[in-house]
N, C-alpha and C positions, 0 to 999 in steps of 0.2 A: 461461455464461461471464460474468465480471464486467465491469463498465464500466471503461474506462481510468482509471487513477489509484486503483482500488480493489484492485489486485492480481488476477492472473488465476487464481491458485489451483492449486497442486500438491497431491497427496495429503497429508493430515495425517500427518506422521511427524517423527522427529528430523532435524536438519540432516544428520547423517552418513548416515542411511538415505536421505534425499532425494538426496544427491549420489551415493551408490552406485547408486540406481535410475536416475538421469539418465545417468550415465557408462557404464553397463554395455552390453555388446554385445547387440543384439537377435537372439536365436537363431532367430527366425522369419523374419528377412529376410536374403536372400542378400547377400554382398559383391560379387557379380558386377556389372560395370559396366553400367548401363542402356544400351540401344542408342544413343540420341541422345547421351548423355554420352560413349560410346566414340568416336563419330564426331568429337565436338568435341575429345576428347583427342588424336586423331590430328592434327587441325588445329593444336593447340597445339604439338605436337612439330615439325611442319613450320615453324611460325612462330618456333621457338626459345624458346617460353614454357614455364616450369617449373610443372607443376600440383602441387597437394597430393598426397600419397601416397594410394593407393586406400584404405588402412586409415583414414586421417584423414577422407577424404570419406565413407566408409561410417559412421564413428562420429558425424560431425556430423549425418548423416541420422537415425541412430538416436536421438540426443539430441533433435533437432527433433520426432521423432515422438511424444515424451513430453511436450512442452511445449504446453499448450493456449493458444498465443499468438494474440492478436487482431491485433496490428500487428507485422509482421516487417520488418527491414531487412537487406539484404546489402550491405556496404560493400566494393566491389571486384568488380564483376560480370565483368570480363574479357570473354571471348567466350562465357561461359555454361556453363562446365564444371560448377562446383559448383551453379549454378542448375538445371541439367538434373537433377542428383541430387535436388534438393528438389522440383522439379516432378513428377518420377517418383514421389516419395513421396506428394505431395498429390493428384495427378491420376490415379494408377493404382489404382483401388479394389480390383482383384484382388490387388494386392501388399501393400496396407496399409489399415488402418482409420483412419489419421490423416487428419483433415479439414483442408482448406486454411485458412489464416488469412483474415480479412476483408480484410486489406491486406498485400501483399508489395511492397516498394519496393527496386529494385536501383539502387545508386549506382555510376555508372561515368563516369570523367572523359573517356574517349576517345569522341569522337563516332562514329567508325566502328564501335567496339565496341557503342555504344548501338544502332545500327541492327541489328546481329546479335542483340542481346538482345531487341529488340522482335519480331523474327521468331521467336525462341524462344518468347516469350510467346504469340504467335498460334498457333504450332504446337501448344502444349498447351491452347489455347482458354482461356487464363487472363486474357484482356484485362479482364474485369469486376472483377478483384481484384488485378491485378499491373500495375506500371508501372516504367519506367526514368527516372531523372533523370540527365541528362548534365551533371555539375557536380562540382567538387572537394568532397570530404566536409568539409574544414575550413570551406568557405564555407557549406555546408548546415547543419552543426552549429552554427556561429556564429549564423546566422539563426534556427535553431530555439531555441537557448538564449535569445536575445534575446526571442523571442515568448513563451517560458515566463515570463521575468522580467517582461515588461510585462503579462501576463494573470494572474499569480499572485494579485494582490491585488484582482482585479475579478471581477465575475460574468459578464463577457463570454465566451461560449462559441463565438465565431466560430472555425471550424476553421482550422488552420494551412494555408496554401495549398499548400505543397510536398508534405506527407505527413501522415498521421494521427499525432498525438502524445497522450500519451507512447507509448513503444515497449516492447513486451513482450519482444522478442527481437531482438538485434543480432548478426549474424555478420560478423566482420571477416576478409577475405581479401585482404590487400595485401602488397606487398613489405616486407621487414623494416624498411627505413629509413623507411617511412610508417606502419607498423602501430601503433606505440606512441602516436604523436600522435593517431591515429584513435581508439584506445582511450580516452585521456584525455578527448577531446572528446565521447565517447559517454556518459559517466557520468551527466550531468545530464538526459539524454533518457529514461532508463529509468523505467518505471512501477514502483510498489511490487511487489516480487517479480520484477521484470524481470531478464533474463539476457543476458550477453554471452558469445559463444563466440569464442575467438581462439587462434591457435597461439603458443606461447611462443617468443620469439626464441632463436636458437642460443646455447648457453652458451659463453663464451670459454674457451679453454684455452691453457696455456703462458704464457711471459713475453712481454708485448707492449711492454715498455719504458716509460719515463716519458713521459707526455703533457704537452707544453708548449704554451702558448698561442701562442708565436711560431714554431711549427714545424707543417708540414702533417702531419696524422695519417695513420697507415697504416690499411689495411683491418682489420687485427687490432685496432688501438686503437679504431677506429670501432665494432666489435662490442662492445667493453668499455663504451663510452659508451652504446650502445643498451641493453645489458643492465642497466646501472646505472639508467638512466631507467625501464626496465621494473620493476625491483625497487621503486623509489621509488613508481611509480604504483600497483602492486598492494598495496603495504604501506599506502599512504594509504587506498585503497579498503577494505581489509580491517578498518580500525579500526571502522567502523560497519556493514560489510556482510560477506558471506561469499564464499569462493571455494574451488575445488578443482582438482586437476590429474589428468590421466591420461596416462601415457607410452604411446605407440603407435609402430608402425613408420613412420618418417618424421618423428618429432618428438613433442612433448607438447602436448596441448590444455589450455587453462585455461578454466574456467567461473566467471564472476563473477556473483553474484546480489545485487541490491539488497535490503536488508531491507524487510519489509512495513511 
């Protein structure tokens, strides 16, 4: 595996072939819910939390199994539902040959959820390479970007105190009204060849009426604004980088890859 900043290396193939390989379903891995994840899913239902669909969770796991990422970040840990799928991938050798990353950082703003996530890490015996940061992502990404800017022109190799940088893989699992800002603030943290996995926001349908600055916007109009912001973000990213989509039960996943 290459050092951070030098690209972590996917198989040499065309961009189209690379995305087809990344996004395809792994026929050797079951889509059955891992036991620990199933228990967490039940807790989410009781708490009124809405998880990603099982199809999306399984496909995120399949994609992660093919990316030899050194540093991985999950933005939006919640109570550990998606994290449990990833730990099951990396820690259950009888189910997968995918090796764990050197660093897996789970970002979760809620302090109580952070305690639950730390227990999950201990349960999988992943304390040596995983950790939880209880802090808003916008603050973390701002600090990280500032660190990058201040060290870009120097030979100072002092590691960033919060988490290893740059990042090879960022998975964003946040509510729709937070997801796009999190995406935009993640771009500058990617290593060459680094990848972001994110669910596409819901596509607005129907006539939502005219949006006026002097009037309170409706939920439907809010979706239009979020989607327009999404289109602007991915269009800007794609000018120098690459991206692809896959439609699944429960929504579409977008894969954004920084150019080498």
